[in-house]
C-alpha positions in Angstrom: 118.2 72.0 129.2 116.8 75.0 127.2 118.6 74.2 124.0 121.0 71.6 122.5 124.7 72.4 122.8 125.8 70.5 119.7 129.5 69.6 119.5 131.4 70.9 122.5 134.9 72.3 122.2 137.2 74.2 124.5 140.4 76.1 124.0 143.6 75.0 125.8 143.6 78.4 127.6 140.1 77.9 128.9 140.8 74.4 130.0 144.1 75.4 131.7 142.4 78.3 133.6 139.4 76.1 134.7 141.8 73.4 135.8 143.9 75.9 137.8 140.7 77.1 139.6 139.3 73.6 140.2 136.2 74.2 138.0 134.9 71.6 135.6 133.9 72.8 132.1 130.7 70.6 132.6 129.6 72.9 135.4 129.7 76.0 133.2 128.1 74.1 130.3 125.2 73.0 132.5 124.7 76.6 133.7 124.8 77.9 130.2 122.3 75.3 128.9 119.9 76.1 131.7 119.9 79.8 130.8 122.2 81.0 133.6 124.2 83.4 131.6 126.6 84.4 134.4 127.8 87.8 134.7 126.0 89.5 131.7 124.5 93.0 131.7 120.8 93.4 131.0 121.2 94.2 127.4 123.2 90.9 126.7 120.8 88.9 128.8 117.9 90.2 126.8 119.8 89.4 123.6 120.0 85.8 124.8 116.3 85.7 125.6 115.6 86.9 122.0 118.1 84.4 120.6 116.3 81.5 122.4 113.1 82.6 120.6 114.6 82.9 117.1 117.5 80.5 117.3 120.2 83.1 117.5 123.8 82.8 119.0 123.8 82.4 122.8 126.6 83.9 125.0 127.5 83.4 128.6 130.3 85.0 130.7 131.4 83.5 134.0 133.8 85.1 136.5 135.9 82.2 138.0 138.4 84.1 140.0 139.8 87.6 140.4 140.2 89.1 136.9 139.4 85.7 135.4 136.6 85.2 133.0 135.4 82.3 130.8 133.0 82.7 127.9 130.6 80.0 126.6 129.2 80.5 123.1 126.6 78.4 121.4 126.2 79.0 117.6 122.9 80.0 116.2 122.3 76.6 114.5 123.1 74.8 117.8 125.8 72.8 116.1 128.7 73.9 118.3 129.3 75.3 121.8 132.8 76.7 122.5 134.4 77.3 126.0 137.1 80.0 125.7 138.8 82.9 127.2 137.7 86.4 126.1 141.1 87.2 124.5 140.8 84.0 122.4 137.6 85.2 120.6 
């Protein structure tokens, strides 16, 4: 684990989508905490690398099916990690 996740919360929409695809939230949280940011572009991946160094906000995006994406966001102070759908942001 590269950083603490703090309190973990997930939206109903994200949990519903993950359940429908047979994917556990824990799997995505593990990837996120290991620095596997999923399907991010180079600029966003670099922002996460910078955020690790200065305790900034961390963001991951995982494609879990055709046209289905889940975001995982850890707050800068590492007090909270949220699993959500992009349209719930």
